N, C-alpha and C positions, 0 to 999 in steps of 0.2 A: 541407499541409506538402509541400514539394518535397524529395525525397531526391536528393542528389548522390553522387558517388563520394568515397572516402576519408574516410568518417565514422568517428569513434571514440567509443565510449560507456563510461561508468562505471556500474557497478551497485552499489547500496547496499541495505541491509535497513532496512525500517521496519515498525512494528507499528501497525495501526489498531484502535481499540477503539470499540465501540458497545453500548448496551443494547438497541438495536432489532433488529439482525440482522447477518449476515455481509456482505451487500451494503453496508450503511451503514458498517461498519467499513472496508471497502475504499475507499469513497468518502472517508471521513475521512482516511485515510492518503494517498490520492492528492491531495486538495485541499491538505493541508499540504505535501506534497512539491512540488507545483506552485507554492505561495507561496514556498517556500524555495529551490528550484533552478531553473535556466534549462533550457529545452528538454527537459523530461521527455517521454519518448517511449513507453515501454511498461512493463508490470509482469508479474510472475509470482506466483501464490499459492503459498507454500511450506508453510505450516501454518495450520490452523484449530484454535483451542482456545477455552476459555472458563472462566468462573468459575461455580461452582454455589453457590446461596444455601443458607442453613440449611433452607429449605423444600424443597430438592431441585430448584429451578427454575434456569433460566439467568439468571445475574445480569448477565453481559456477554459479548460475543463479542470474541475477540482474533484478528486475522488477521495473520500474518507475510507481508510482501510483499518481493520484490526489485523495485526500481524502477530503471530505466535512464534516464540523461540524456546528451545529446550533449555532449562536451567541446568547448570553443572552440578 
């Protein structure tokens, strides 16, 4: 990707969820953002949380991301 001058970005929040792990939750969120938005450029992890099962184990991982994309 070539970066020029005078770029403007918008940043939105998305939440990725996975039963596998934090990295997979991030990948899930980024893949969906990429499918939905044009020119997704970068992300920030804001929060990591999860659901605990009745057995006291991790049921799912939830990762709040801020995703930035370039405006046309």
